[in-house]
Backbone as JSON, one array per atom type, in Angstrom:
{
  "sequence": "MPDSLPRADTALHASSLGAVTLCIVLWIRAKTVSQEERGNAERRALFVGLWPALLWLLGDAAERRKRAGRFDASRFWIGRR",
  "N": [[-3.99, 35.35, -24.7], [-6.62, 34.39, -22.6], [-7.24, 35.92, -19.41], [-8.53, 34.48, -17.46], [-7.89, 31.82, -17.63], [-5.79, 29.34, -16.2], [-2.2, 29.15, -16.14], [-0.67, 26.64, -18.08], [1.64, 25.24, -17.19], [1.67, 25.83, -14.46], [-0.75, 24.69, -13.63], [-0.25, 21.98, -14.17], [1.96, 21.47, -12.49], [0.74, 21.92, -10.0], [-1.14, 19.87, -10.09], [0.55, 17.7, -9.98], [1.57, 17.9, -7.35], [-0.83, 17.53, -6.03], [-1.34, 14.87, -6.74], [0.66, 13.56, -5.33], [-0.22, 14.02, -2.72], [-2.7, 12.65, -2.85], [-1.77, 10.03, -3.25], [-0.47, 9.54, -0.8], [-2.65, 9.72, 0.95], [-4.22, 7.58, -0.01], [-2.48, 5.47, 0.56], [-2.32, 5.55, 3.36], [-4.99, 5.03, 3.9], [-5.08, 2.44, 2.93], [-3.93, 1.02, 4.96], [-5.92, 0.86, 6.79], [-7.92, -0.84, 5.97], [-9.37, -4.14, 5.64], [-7.45, -7.23, 5.76], [-7.85, -8.76, 3.45], [-8.55, -6.9, 1.52], [-6.42, -5.21, 1.45], [-4.18, -5.54, -0.29], [-5.14, -4.78, -2.84], [-5.8, -2.12, -2.29], [-3.28, -1.05, -1.67], [-1.98, -1.4, -4.13], [-3.47, 0.37, -5.67], [-2.71, 2.81, -4.48], [0.03, 2.81, -5.11], [-0.13, 2.9, -7.91], [-1.28, 5.44, -8.34], [0.83, 6.83, -7.32], [2.63, 6.88, -9.4], [1.96, 8.97, -11.03], [2.83, 11.68, -10.25], [5.51, 12.31, -11.14], [5.3, 12.24, -13.96], [3.35, 14.26, -14.41], [4.71, 16.47, -13.37], [6.94, 16.65, -15.08], [5.64, 17.14, -17.51], [4.61, 19.66, -16.9], [7.04, 21.08, -16.65], [7.93, 20.89, -19.3], [5.91, 22.35, -20.6], [6.39, 24.84, -19.45], [8.98, 25.42, -20.43], [8.43, 25.57, -23.18], [6.72, 27.73, -23.19], [8.43, 29.79, -22.35], [10.12, 29.8, -24.52], [8.5, 30.83, -26.4], [6.88, 29.28, -27.98], [4.5, 28.21, -27.24], [1.08, 28.18, -26.98], [-1.14, 28.76, -24.66], [-3.9, 28.96, -24.73], [-4.64, 27.31, -26.81], [-3.88, 24.92, -25.72], [-5.7, 24.53, -23.59], [-8.27, 24.93, -24.71], [-8.39, 23.66, -27.16], [-7.53, 22.65, -30.5], [-7.55, 25.08, -33.06]],
  "CA": [[-4.48, 34.32, -23.81], [-7.55, 34.94, -21.62], [-6.69, 35.96, -18.06], [-9.24, 33.57, -16.58], [-7.31, 30.49, -17.75], [-4.51, 29.2, -15.51], [-1.09, 28.74, -17.0], [-0.61, 25.18, -18.17], [2.7, 24.71, -16.35], [1.24, 25.95, -13.06], [-1.79, 23.7, -13.4], [0.36, 20.65, -14.15], [2.75, 21.35, -11.27], [-0.21, 21.77, -8.9], [-1.7, 18.52, -10.2], [1.58, 16.79, -9.5], [1.56, 17.94, -5.89], [-2.08, 16.9, -5.63], [-1.21, 13.42, -6.9], [1.47, 13.1, -4.19], [-1.13, 14.01, -1.58], [-3.65, 11.56, -3.05], [-1.05, 8.78, -3.04], [-0.26, 9.38, 0.64], [-3.96, 9.44, 1.54], [-4.6, 6.21, -0.36], [-1.59, 4.54, 1.26], [-2.77, 5.52, 4.76], [-6.28, 4.34, 3.9], [-4.83, 1.01, 2.7], [-3.57, 0.41, 6.24], [-7.11, 0.77, 7.64], [-8.88, -1.81, 5.43], [-9.11, -5.52, 6.06], [-6.29, -7.88, 5.13], [-8.2, -9.24, 2.11], [-8.63, -5.76, 0.61], [-5.23, -4.38, 1.58], [-3.33, -5.63, -1.48], [-5.73, -3.95, -3.89], [-5.69, -0.71, -1.89], [-1.87, -0.66, -1.81], [-1.7, -1.28, -5.57], [-4.09, 1.63, -6.11], [-1.86, 3.9, -4.02], [1.26, 2.8, -5.9], [-0.46, 3.35, -9.26], [-1.41, 6.9, -8.28], [2.17, 7.33, -7.05], [3.38, 7.02, -10.65], [1.52, 10.17, -11.73], [3.47, 12.98, -9.99], [6.69, 12.57, -11.98], [4.82, 12.54, -15.3], [2.71, 15.57, -14.41], [5.74, 17.5, -13.14], [7.73, 16.79, -16.31], [4.78, 17.82, -18.49], [4.61, 21.07, -16.5], [8.33, 21.65, -17.03], [7.96, 21.02, -20.76], [5.04, 23.48, -20.95], [7.08, 26.06, -19.04], [10.06, 25.68, -21.38], [7.84, 26.0, -24.46], [6.19, 29.08, -22.98], [9.58, 30.71, -22.35], [10.67, 29.86, -25.88], [7.52, 31.5, -27.24], [6.26, 28.33, -28.91], [3.36, 27.55, -26.59], [-0.12, 29.01, -26.85], [-1.92, 28.08, -23.63], [-5.32, 28.89, -25.09], [-4.81, 26.11, -27.63], [-3.73, 23.78, -24.82], [-6.89, 24.34, -22.78], [-9.51, 24.95, -25.47], [-8.3, 22.72, -28.26], [-6.98, 23.22, -31.72], [-8.46, 25.98, -33.8]],
  "C": [[-5.43, 34.97, -22.81], [-6.97, 34.87, -20.21], [-7.35, 34.95, -17.14], [-8.67, 32.15, -16.62], [-6.0, 30.41, -16.98], [-3.42, 28.84, -16.51], [-0.97, 27.23, -16.95], [0.46, 24.61, -17.25], [2.31, 24.77, -14.88], [0.19, 24.9, -12.73], [-1.21, 22.29, -13.32], [1.22, 20.44, -12.91], [1.85, 21.18, -10.05], [-0.85, 20.38, -8.92], [-0.71, 17.47, -9.71], [1.61, 16.74, -7.98], [0.27, 17.32, -5.34], [-2.02, 15.38, -5.73], [-0.36, 12.83, -5.78], [0.58, 12.99, -2.96], [-2.13, 12.86, -1.67], [-2.99, 10.21, -2.8], [-0.86, 8.52, -1.55], [-1.59, 9.04, 1.33], [-4.4, 8.01, 1.24], [-3.76, 5.18, 0.37], [-2.0, 4.42, 2.73], [-4.1, 4.78, 4.85], [-6.09, 2.84, 3.71], [-4.5, 0.31, 4.01], [-4.79, 0.23, 7.15], [-8.12, -0.25, 7.14], [-8.49, -3.21, 5.87], [-7.96, -6.13, 5.26], [-6.6, -8.33, 3.71], [-8.19, -8.1, 1.09], [-7.34, -4.94, 0.57], [-4.36, -4.39, 0.34], [-3.84, -4.74, -2.61], [-5.58, -2.46, -3.55], [-4.24, -0.22, -2.02], [-1.49, -0.51, -3.28], [-2.28, 0.01, -6.13], [-3.22, 2.82, -5.7], [-0.55, 3.96, -4.82], [1.01, 3.26, -7.33], [-0.58, 4.87, -9.31], [-0.04, 7.53, -8.02], [3.04, 7.47, -8.29], [3.07, 8.34, -11.36], [2.36, 11.41, -11.48], [4.66, 13.27, -10.91], [6.27, 12.95, -13.4], [4.22, 13.94, -15.36], [3.73, 16.69, -14.23], [6.56, 17.73, -14.41], [6.91, 17.45, -17.42], [4.7, 19.32, -18.18], [5.92, 21.76, -16.86], [8.42, 21.86, -18.54], [7.09, 22.2, -21.21], [5.7, 24.81, -20.59], [8.21, 26.43, -20.0], [9.52, 26.18, -22.72], [7.29, 27.41, -24.35], [7.32, 30.11, -23.02], [10.18, 30.87, -23.74], [9.71, 30.54, -26.85], [6.82, 30.59, -28.22], [5.02, 27.68, -28.33], [2.22, 28.54, -26.44], [-1.05, 28.28, -25.88], [-3.39, 28.01, -23.98], [-5.59, 27.68, -25.98], [-4.71, 24.86, -26.77], [-5.03, 23.49, -24.09], [-8.17, 24.21, -23.63], [-9.51, 23.94, -26.61], [-7.77, 23.42, -29.5], [-8.02, 24.04, -32.44], [-8.55, 25.58, -35.24]]
}
């Protein structure tokens, strides 16, 4: 595996934490928009709030496969050979 590529599990866990941050930012922003736009902004924040659990579990699965020796991260990032 090339050293320049991040590990898949680390990238997915970081993305999960980033999605939590994005959800909080969108939720706070929803409180600053007008009443007509607030519902849409809150729905957007809730939709993004669904991502962290999925991304975290994908990271855990990648980590388990890596430990078991069945995961080639270069194939994950570059594509099938």
